[in-house]
C-alpha positions in Angstrom: 100.2 131.7 76.2 102.6 130.5 73.6 105.7 132.8 73.6 108.2 131.4 71.1 108.7 128.7 68.5 111.9 127.1 67.3 111.7 125.1 64.1 114.7 123.0 63.2 112.9 121.2 60.4 109.2 121.4 59.4 108.1 121.9 55.8 109.6 125.0 54.3 111.1 126.0 57.7 114.6 125.0 58.6 117.0 126.2 61.3 114.6 128.9 62.8 115.9 129.9 66.2 113.5 132.4 67.8 116.0 134.1 70.2 118.4 134.6 67.2 115.9 135.6 64.5 113.2 137.6 66.3 114.8 140.8 67.6 113.9 144.5 67.3 116.1 147.4 66.3 117.6 147.5 69.8 118.5 143.8 69.5 115.9 142.8 72.1 114.1 139.4 71.6 110.4 140.0 70.9 108.0 137.1 71.8 104.5 136.3 70.7 101.9 138.5 72.5 98.2 138.2 73.3 97.3 139.4 69.7 99.6 138.5 66.8 99.3 139.6 63.2 101.3 137.8 60.6 101.7 138.9 57.0 103.3 136.8 54.2 102.9 136.4 50.5 101.5 133.2 49.0 103.7 130.2 49.5 105.8 132.0 52.1 105.1 129.4 54.8 102.0 130.8 56.7 100.0 127.6 56.4 103.0 125.5 57.4 103.3 127.5 60.5 99.6 127.1 61.3 100.0 123.3 61.0 102.3 123.3 64.0 99.6 124.9 66.0 97.0 122.5 64.7 99.2 119.6 65.6 99.1 120.8 69.2 95.3 121.1 68.9 94.5 117.6 67.5 97.5 115.8 69.1 99.0 114.5 65.8 101.3 115.7 63.0 100.1 116.3 59.5 101.0 113.6 56.9 104.1 113.6 54.7 106.3 115.7 56.9 109.8 114.1 57.0 111.6 114.1 60.3 109.7 117.1 61.8 111.5 118.9 64.6 110.2 121.9 66.5 109.8 123.2 70.0 106.9 125.4 71.0 107.6 127.4 74.2 104.9 128.8 76.4 103.6 129.3 79.9 102.5 125.7 80.2 105.9 124.2 79.2 107.6 123.2 76.0 105.9 121.0 73.3 107.8 118.9 70.7 106.7 116.3 68.1 107.5 113.6 70.7 105.0 114.9 73.3 102.1 116.6 71.4 99.5 115.4 73.9 98.6 116.3 76.5 100.3 119.7 76.2 98.2 122.0 78.4 97.2 124.4 75.6 93.6 124.8 74.4 94.1 125.7 70.7 91.6 126.1 67.9 93.0 126.5 64.4 91.3 127.6 61.2 93.4 126.6 58.1 93.2 124.5 55.1 93.5 121.3 57.1 90.6 122.3 59.3 88.4 122.7 56.2 89.6 119.4 54.8 88.8 117.6 58.1 85.5 119.2 58.8 84.1 120.4 55.5 85.5 117.9 53.0 82.3 118.5 50.9 83.7 121.9 49.9 86.8 120.2 48.5 85.3 117.0 47.1 81.6 117.4 46.4 81.3 113.8 45.2 82.3 112.0 48.4 82.9 114.7 50.9 80.7 115.7 53.9 80.2 118.4 56.4 80.6 117.2 60.0 77.9 118.2 62.3 78.5 119.9 65.6 76.3 121.0 68.4 76.2 124.2 70.3 74.6 125.1 73.6 70.9 125.7 73.0 69.1 128.6 74.6 65.8 126.8 75.4 66.6 125.8 79.0 67.3 128.8 81.1 67.3 126.7 84.3 70.3 124.7 83.0 72.1 127.9 82.0 71.5 129.3 85.5 72.8 126.1 87.1 75.9 126.3 84.9 76.4 130.0 85.7 76.1 129.2 89.5 78.8 126.5 89.2 81.0 128.8 87.1 80.6 131.5 89.8 81.6 128.9 92.4 84.6 127.9 90.3 85.7 131.5 89.8 89.1 132.1 88.2 92.7 133.0 89.1 92.3 136.4 87.3 89.3 137.5 89.4 91.0 136.1 92.5 87.8 134.3 93.6 86.3 130.8 93.7 87.7 127.3 93.8 90.2 127.9 91.0 91.8 130.8 92.9 91.9 128.7 96.0 93.5 125.8 94.1 96.2 128.2 92.8 97.1 129.0 96.5 97.0 125.3 97.4 99.3 124.5 94.5 101.8 127.1 95.6 101.7 125.7 99.2 102.1 122.2 97.8 105.0 123.2 95.5 106.8 125.0 98.4 106.3 122.1 100.8 107.5 119.6 98.1 110.5 122.0 97.4 111.3 122.1 101.2 111.2 118.4 101.5 113.2 117.8 98.3 115.8 120.3 99.4 116.3 118.7 102.8 116.3 115.2 101.4 118.7 116.1 98.6 121.1 117.8 101.0 121.2 114.7 103.2 121.5 112.4 100.2 124.4 114.6 98.9 126.2 114.2 102.3 125.7 110.5 102.2 126.8 110.3 98.5 129.9 112.5 99.2 131.0 110.4 102.2 130.4 107.1 100.3 132.4 108.2 97.2 135.1 110.4 98.8 135.8 108.7 102.1 134.7 105.0 102.1 135.0 104.1 98.4 138.6 105.5 98.3 139.7 103.8 101.5 141.3 100.5 100.5 141.2 99.3 104.1 137.4 99.0 103.8 137.8 96.7 100.8 134.9 98.2 98.8 135.7 99.1 95.2 132.0 99.5 94.4 130.4 101.6 97.1 127.6 104.1 96.5 124.8 105.9 98.3 122.7 102.7 98.4 125.6 100.9 100.0 126.0 103.5 102.8 122.2 103.4 103.4 122.5 99.6 104.0 125.4 100.1 106.3 123.5 102.8 108.3 120.6 100.3 108.7 123.2 97.7 110.0 124.5 100.2 112.6 120.9 100.7 113.8 120.4 97.0 114.5 120.3 95.7 118.0 123.6 94.4 119.2 125.8 96.6 117.0 128.6 98.3 118.9 131.2 100.5 117.1 134.9 99.6 117.7 136.9 101.4 120.3 140.1 103.1 119.3 142.1 100.2 120.6 139.9 97.7 118.7 140.2 99.7 115.5 144.0 99.6 115.9 143.9 95.8 116.4 141.6 95.4 113.3 143.9 97.5 111.2 146.9 95.3 112.4 144.9 92.2 111.5 144.5 93.4 108.0 148.3 93.6 107.6 148.8 90.1 109.3 150.2 87.3 107.3 149.4 83.6 108.0 151.4 82.2 111.0 152.6 78.6 111.7 150.6 76.6 114.2 151.7 76.7 117.8 152.7 73.1 118.6 153.4 73.6 122.4 151.0 74.1 125.2 151.2 75.4 128.8 151.5 72.5 131.2 151.8 73.3 134.9 152.6 70.8 137.6 152.7 72.4 141.2 154.8 70.2 143.6 154.5 72.4 146.6 151.8 70.3 148.3 153.9 67.1 148.3 157.0 69.0 149.3 155.0 70.7 152.0 153.8 67.4 153.5 157.4 66.2 153.8 158.6 69.5 155.1 155.9 69.7 157.7 157.1 66.4 159.3 160.7 67.6 159.2 159.9 71.0 160.6 157.9 69.6 163.5 160.0 66.5 164.4 161.4 66.7 168.0 164.8 65.2 168.6 167.2 65.4 171.7 171.0 64.7 171.9 172.3 61.5 173.8 174.6 63.6 176.0 173.7 67.2 175.1 176.3 69.9 175.3 174.3 72.6 177.0 176.3 75.4 175.7 175.5 74.4 172.1 171.9 74.0 172.9 171.8 77.5 174.3 173.5 79.0 171.2 172.2 77.8 167.9 174.7 79.8 166.0 177.5 78.2 167.9 176.0 74.8 167.4 175.7 75.4 163.7 179.4 76.6 163.7 180.5 73.4 165.4 178.4 71.2 163.2 179.9 72.8 160.1 183.4 72.4 161.5 183.1 68.6 162.2 183.6 67.5 158.6 186.5 69.9 158.3 188.4 68.5 161.3 187.3 64.9 162.0 189.9 62.5 160.9 191.7 65.3 159.2 193.6 67.3 161.8 194.4 67.4 165.6 194.4 71.1 166.0 191.7 73.7 165.6 191.8 75.3 162.2 190.6 78.5 163.8 192.7 78.9 167.0 195.5 76.5 166.3 195.2 74.8 169.6 195.2 71.0 170.1 191.8 69.4 170.0 190.8 67.5 173.3 191.1 63.7 173.2 187.4 63.2 173.8 186.1 65.9 171.5 184.7 63.5 168.9 183.1 61.3 171.6 181.3 64.3 173.1 180.2 65.7 169.8 179.0 62.3 168.6 176.9 62.1 171.8 175.5 65.6 171.1 174.9 65.2 167.3 173.2 61.8 167.4 172.3 59.6 164.4 168.7 60.9 164.7 169.8 64.5 164.2 172.0 63.4 161.3 169.1 61.7 159.6 167.0 64.8 160.1 169.6 66.9 158.6 169.9 64.6 155.6 166.2 64.6 155.1 166.0 68.4 155.3 168.7 68.7 152.6 166.7 66.3 150.4 163.6 68.4 150.9 165.5 71.6 150.1 166.8 70.1 146.9 163.2 69.3 145.9 162.2 72.9 146.6 165.1 74.3 144.4 164.0 72.0 141.6 160.4 73.2 141.9 161.5 76.8 141.9 163.7 76.2 138.8 160.8 74.7 136.9 158.6 77.8 137.2 160.1 79.7 134.2 159.7 76.7 132.1 155.9 76.6 132.5 155.3 79.3 129.8 157.9 79.6 127.1 155.6 81.2 124.4 155.8 84.8 123.4 153.2 87.1 121.9 154.9 87.0 118.5 153.6 83.5 118.0 150.0 84.8 118.0 147.9 86.8 115.6 147.2 90.4 116.6 143.9 89.9 118.4 145.0 86.7 120.2 148.4 88.3 121.1 146.6 91.0 123.1 144.6 88.4 125.0 147.6 86.1 125.4 149.7 88.9 127.0 146.9 89.7 129.4 146.6 86.0 130.4 150.3 85.5 130.7 150.7 88.6 132.9 148.0 87.3 135.2 149.6 83.8 135.2 153.1 85.3 135.9 151.7 87.2 138.9 150.1 84.0 140.3 153.3 82.0 139.7 155.2 84.7 141.5 153.0 84.0 144.6 153.6 80.3 144.1 157.3 80.9 143.9 157.2 83.0 147.1 155.4 80.2 148.9 158.2 77.8 147.8 160.8 80.3 149.1 159.0 80.7 152.4 159.0 77.0 152.9 162.6 76.9 151.9 163.5 79.5 154.5 161.7 77.4 157.2 163.6 74.3 156.3 166.9 76.2 156.4 166.0 77.5 159.8 165.3 74.0 161.1 168.5 72.7 159.5 170.5 75.4 161.3 168.9 74.4 164.6 168.0 70.7 164.3 166.9 70.4 167.9 164.4 73.4 167.6 161.1 72.6 165.8 159.9 75.3 163.2 156.3 76.1 162.4 155.3 75.2 158.9 154.4 78.4 157.0 151.0 78.9 155.2 150.8 79.2 151.4 149.2 82.1 149.6 149.0 81.0 146.0 145.8 79.6 144.3 146.3 76.4 142.3 142.9 76.8 140.7 143.6 80.3 139.4 147.0 79.2 138.1 145.4 76.3 136.2 142.5 78.5 135.0 145.0 80.9 133.4 147.0 78.1 131.9 143.8 76.6 130.4 142.9 80.0 129.0 146.3 80.3 127.2 145.9 76.7 125.9 142.4 77.6 124.6 143.9 80.7 123.0 146.5 78.5 121.3 143.7 76.4 119.8 141.9 79.6 118.7 145.0 81.1 117.2 145.8 77.9 115.3 142.2 77.8 114.0 142.5 81.4 112.8 144.9 80.4 110.1 142.1 78.8 108.3 139.7 81.7 108.8 142.2 84.5 108.4 140.8 85.9 105.1 137.3 85.6 106.5 138.3 87.4 109.7 140.0 90.1 107.6 136.7 90.6 105.8 134.8 90.8 109.1 137.4 93.3 110.3 137.0 95.5 107.2 133.2 95.4 107.7 133.5 96.4 111.3 135.9 99.2 110.5 133.6 100.5 107.8 130.5 100.3 110.0 132.4 102.1 112.7 133.3 104.9 110.3 129.6 105.1 109.1 128.4 105.2 112.7 130.8 108.0 113.5 129.8 109.9 110.3 126.0 109.8 110.9 126.6 110.9 114.5 128.6 113.9 113.2 125.9 115.0 110.7 123.0 114.4 113.2 121.6 111.8 110.8 118.7 110.8 113.1 117.7 114.4 113.7 117.8 115.1 110.0 115.6 112.0 109.2 113.0 113.2 111.7 113.0 116.6 110.1 112.8 115.2 106.6 109.9 112.9 107.7 108.1 115.9 109.1 108.7 117.9 105.8 107.5 114.9 103.8 104.3 114.7 105.9 103.8 118.5 105.3 104.3 117.9 101.6 101.8 115.0 101.5 99.3 117.0 103.5 99.6 120.0 101.1 99.4 117.6 98.1 96.3 116.0 99.5 94.7 119.4 100.0 95.7 120.3 96.4 94.4 117.0 95.0 91.2 117.4 96.9 90.7 120.9 95.6 91.4 119.7 92.0 88.8 116.9 92.4 86.3 119.4 93.7 86.9 121.5 90.6 86.9 118.5 88.3 83.6 117.3 89.8 82.0 120.7 89.1 83.5 120.9 85.6 82.1 117.4 84.9 78.7 118.6 86.1 79.0 121.6 83.8 79.8 119.2 80.9 76.8 117.0 81.8 74.5 120.1 81.9 75.8 121.3 78.6 75.3 117.9 77.2 71.7 118.3 78.0 71.6 121.5 76.0 73.5 120.2 72.9 71.6 120.9 69.7 73.2 120.1 66.4 70.5 122.0 64.5 71.5 125.1 66.4 75.0 124.7 65.0 73.7 125.0 61.4 71.5 127.9 62.5 74.5 129.7 64.0 76.4 129.4 60.7 73.5 130.7 58.7 73.0 133.6 61.1 76.7 134.6 60.6 76.4 134.3 56.9 73.3 136.5 56.8 74.2 139.0 59.4 77.8 139.7 58.5 77.8 139.0 54.8 74.1 139.5 53.8 74.3 136.1 52.1 70.9 134.4 52.6 71.0 132.5 49.4 73.6 130.0 50.6 72.7 128.1 53.8 73.9 125.2 55.9 70.9 123.1 56.8 70.7 120.3 59.4 68.7 117.4 57.9 67.8 114.0 59.2 69.6 111.0 57.6 67.7 108.3 55.8 67.2 106.3 59.0 66.2 109.5 60.9 68.7 108.4 63.6 71.1 111.3 63.2 71.5 114.7 61.7 73.7 115.7 58.8 74.7 119.1 57.5 74.0 120.0 53.9 74.8 123.2 51.8 71.7 124.5 50.1 70.9 127.3 47.7 67.4 128.6 47.6 66.2 125.4 49.5 68.0 123.0 47.1 71.2 121.1 47.5 74.0 123.3 46.3 77.0 122.2 44.2 79.7 123.9 42.2 80.3 126.5 44.9 82.6 129.3 44.1 85.9 129.7 46.0 84.5 132.8 47.7 81.4 130.9 48.8 83.5 128.0 50.2 85.6 130.4 52.1 82.6 132.2 53.6 80.9 128.9 54.7 84.1 127.5 56.1 85.0 130.5 58.2 81.5 131.0 59.5 81.5 127.2 60.4 84.7 127.7 62.3 83.4 130.7 64.2 80.1 129.0 65.0 82.0 125.9 66.2 83.7 128.0 68.9 80.2 127.9 70.6 80.3 124.1 71.0 80.5 122.8 74.6 84.1 121.7 74.2 85.2 125.2 73.4 82.7 127.6 75.0 83.8 129.2 78.2 87.4 128.1 77.8 90.4 130.4 77.5 91.3 129.5 73.9 94.4 130.1 71.8 92.8 130.9 68.4 94.8 130.7 65.1 93.2 132.0 62.0 95.3 131.3 58.9 94.6 133.4 55.7 90.8 133.5 55.9 90.7 135.6 52.7 90.7 133.9 49.3 88.7 135.1 46.3 86.5 137.5 48.2 85.6 141.0 47.0 86.4 144.1 49.0 83.0 144.1 50.7 83.4 140.5 51.9 86.9 141.4 53.2 85.4 144.1 55.4 82.7 141.8 56.7 85.2 139.1 57.4 87.1 141.7 59.5 83.9 142.7 61.2 83.1 139.1 62.1 86.6 138.6 63.8 86.4 142.0 65.5 82.9 141.7 66.9 82.9 138.0 67.9 86.6 137.4 68.9 88.8 140.5 69.2 86.6 143.1 70.8 86.9 142.9 74.6 84.0 142.9 77.1 84.0 145.6 79.7 84.2 144.4 83.3 82.2 146.2 86.0 85.5 147.9 87.1 86.1 149.2 83.6 88.9 146.7 82.8 88.8 144.6 79.6 87.9 140.9 79.5 89.2 139.3 76.3 87.3 136.4 74.8 90.5 134.7 73.9 93.7 133.9 75.7 95.8 134.4 72.6 94.9 135.3 69.0 97.0 134.7 65.8 95.8 136.0 62.4 97.8 135.5 59.3 97.1 136.9 55.8 98.6 137.4 52.4 96.1 140.2 51.5 97.3 143.7 52.1 93.7 145.1 52.1 92.7 142.7 54.8 96.0 143.5 56.6 94.9 147.2 56.5 91.6 146.3 58.2 93.4 144.2 60.8 95.2 147.4 61.9 91.7 148.5 63.2 91.3 145.4 65.4 90.8 146.0 69.2 94.3 145.5 70.3 95.4 144.8 73.8 97.6 147.7 74.9 101.2 146.8 74.9 100.3 143.2 74.3 100.3 142.9 70.5 102.9 142.3 67.8 103.2 142.1 64.0 105.3 139.6 62.2 106.4 138.8 58.7 106.6 135.3 57.2 109.0 135.4 54.3 110.5 132.7 52.1 114.1 132.9 50.8 114.5 130.3 48.1 113.4 127.0 49.7 113.5 128.2 53.3 110.9 130.2 55.3 111.6 132.6 58.1 109.8 134.7 60.7 110.8 138.3 61.3 109.3 141.4 62.9 107.1 143.3 60.5 108.8 146.4 59.0 107.5 149.7 60.3 106.2 150.9 56.9 104.1 147.8 56.5 102.9 147.9 60.1 102.1 151.6 60.0 101.1 152.3 56.4 99.9 149.0 55.0 100.0 149.8 51.3 101.3 147.6 48.5 102.9 150.6 47.0 105.3 151.1 50.0 106.0 147.3 50.0 106.8 147.2 46.3 109.2 150.2 46.7 110.9 148.5 49.5 111.4 145.3 47.4 113.0 147.3 44.6 115.1 149.3 47.0 116.5 145.9 48.4 117.8 145.1 44.9 120.0 148.3 44.5 123.1 146.4 45.9 123.8 143.1 44.1 125.8 142.0 47.2 122.6 141.8 49.2 121.5 138.8 47.0 123.9 136.7 49.1 121.8 137.4 52.3 118.3 137.7 50.8 117.7 136.6 47.2 113.9 136.5 47.2 113.5 140.2 46.2 115.8 139.5 43.2 113.6 136.6 42.1 110.4 138.7 42.4 112.0 141.8 40.9 110.3 141.7 37.5 106.8 141.5 39.0 107.5 144.0 41.7 109.0 146.5 39.3 106.1 146.1 36.8 103.4 146.6 39.5 105.3 149.5 41.1 105.8 151.4 37.8 102.2 150.8 36.8 101.0 152.5 40.0 103.7 155.1 40.1 103.4 156.2 36.5 99.6 156.0 36.4 99.4 158.7 39.1 102.2 160.6 37.4 100.6 160.5 34.0 96.8 159.7 34.4 96.1 160.2 30.7 97.4 157.7 28.0 97.8 159.7 24.8 99.0 157.0 22.4 97.3 153.8 23.3 99.2 152.0 20.7 102.5 152.6 22.6 102.6 150.5 25.8 105.8 152.2 26.8 104.5 155.8 26.5 104.6 156.5 30.3 108.0 154.9 30.7 109.5 157.0 27.9 107.9 160.2 29.3 109.3 159.6 32.8 112.7 158.1 32.0 113.2 160.1 28.7 114.4 158.6 25.5 117.9 159.8 25.6 119.2 156.6 27.3 117.9 154.0 24.9 120.1 151.2 26.3 118.8 151.7 29.9 115.2 151.9 28.6 115.7 148.6 26.7 117.1 146.8 29.7 114.3 148.2 31.9 111.7 146.9 29.5 113.4 143.5 29.1 113.5 142.9 32.9 110.1 144.4 33.4 108.5 142.1 30.8 110.7 138.9 30.8 110.9 138.5 34.5 107.2 139.2 35.1 105.5 137.4 32.2 107.1 134.0 32.0 104.0 132.5 30.3 105.0 134.1 27.0 108.7 133.0 27.3 108.6 129.9 29.7 112.2 128.9 29.0 113.3 132.1 30.7 112.1 130.7 34.0 114.7 128.0 33.8 117.6 130.4 33.4 119.6 132.0 36.3 118.6 135.4 37.4 121.1 138.0 36.2 121.8 139.8 39.5 124.1 142.6 38.1 121.4 143.5 35.5 118.7 143.7 38.2 120.9 145.9 40.5 121.6 148.2 37.5 117.9 148.6 36.6 117.0 149.1 40.3 119.5 151.9 40.7 118.4 153.4 37.4 114.8 153.6 38.5 115.6 154.8 42.0 117.9 157.6 40.7 115.3 158.7 38.2 112.6 159.0 40.9 115.0 161.0 43.1 115.9 163.3 40.3 112.3 163.8 39.4 111.0 164.5 42.9 113.5 164.2 45.8 110.9 165.1 48.4 108.7 162.2 47.3 111.7 159.8 47.1 112.8 160.7 50.7 109.2 160.3 51.9 109.2 156.8 50.4 112.6 156.0 52.1 111.2 157.2 55.4 108.1 155.0 55.1 110.3 151.9 54.8 112.6 152.9 57.7 115.6 154.0 55.5 117.5 157.3 56.0 116.9 160.2 53.6 119.1 160.6 50.5 121.0 163.9 50.3 122.3 163.6 46.7 
């Protein structure tokens, strides 16, 4: 159903906001109901309102409406001029535009026509039974049966499944978006000034590729240091290691193993190597230098040098000299070791520095073994030197020349790599940033159980797709059956039956069998056309009343065409009464009541309405009085007023007096009562513009019943003088002037171009109201009560 309508700009409507305008006495918003009665005087905006509904029916706006703007609210969503079709509302509108579009002959008899329409014929009961069987199979949501009810359940399951999938997907998306924007995008170390949810999704895909391995804590620290690294100068030196131990060892091995004997050995020295070393060391301190022992001060024997020269032969002297030479080579080799690697880690970039320090440590350890081998060989030579006549076993070496060279080569390769990094530093920094960011992403998706969530979302998506497939299948089943119904009804279409239906309505409800709508073959006998006849002849010069009767019966009959029959329609009937006499007004009401408004009783006693929603508007108070007798859905009906204030129309709730009493007398009294206070003209000036007419018509009715007999027919003011008295001549004169000038402009047309004198109108209104109160306070208070105003006490 349609519940509300906001009209920013459409015809005479401007700035209508439903929730602001349509409120009851308790300030509660009142919506359209199943049945809606609208009353408005001519030119108040009723037809303009109906045109909005017709725009929804035919999917296009009427011509010559500048910048239309409105929003129709309802159960099937909102509709605006930008999205008129499809809109989800099955609407059928009877108004002036309907007549112009379908019965243009009634407007222009020279070139107009009456469009034909077909209704379901009754000659093929088998087809009707087939349609009924399919309709029973389709069922409805209201009866909780059939395919339509099943579809409603499937739609709910689909909507819930889609909602569950969307909720889970949106939650994960929000986590990704938040991490991308708040963590990664704001981290300058990741180097991404533009980073969004699509970026983090690409990074997640990268972390899932074979071969990706997140950085360890140490690696992250190194990468962060690299980002802070400035370009370094190339390392011009290299590690060059020359191990001399093998050559020295070959020489030492000969010296250590060489066997020599003294010419005339001194046995005591041979037996004591320490004493022999002491003597050997003392020779250069005494020989050819002194005659006494520097230790004991005794004279040296005359033959001491001869004996010692015989013991320490030239051969032993040569050996001693050779050992000293070899020891000197060892010392040189030992001193060279620290010079092998003079580089420090500060010469390298961060990543190479770490590797360099590891290689240098390993190399230093290997060189320490090498140095120890040199020292061991040195100790062996010293031992032989101290006891030249005693051979010494050559010690074995423990160092590995290959390992030492391997580490040296590794450092040299690292130097080459480090020097090359200067050219690729910015690229390496970019790679470091990428790895740091990807490591962050890998840690994040692990924290939020990303893979588990993806599996769950995939499962929910599958559930939603399954539910959607079930819903779509059910919709197709219904569509197939509805198509079959359309095809069956197409077999029953009978345009002649359409004309017969119109004539049956004219005859049955209006007793009008003189005017008919006949279906005649065209000249080529290829199609049927509708023609208005009177007494079997083509009818022209139809009265306005006849046109109204034909048009409305045509509309009612057209509701039986296949495109409308069986559907839950929103029906809008705009002002069906024109120049009809009272009898026709009653039959127009009877037509609406019996064929549209009156519900059908279900087997359980509940009501089934033949419409989904019904709108009826009128300007005729007599017809409004009949509409009060319509079969109204309990607690699902509402009455509205369409009023025009100056150039702008508005919709309000119908006043209680008009809704409950429905007499023009009460309405006219209310319009006069509104004019008692000239300040009210600022809020609602329409009663002031219509005051002359309203006052004239009210006084005619009021005074006629007060004074039924007119004694002096030559005095048109006789009743006025009797009621108001002749003592206040000025008031009587003002009353007569406003009563006549403002209600009979045809005699003084220039008066219509002059401003309305509000103070005079208020003065006359109060004069009339006071006089009625003084004359009969009980009647006056009853009139006040009928229009919802409090009683007057004085």
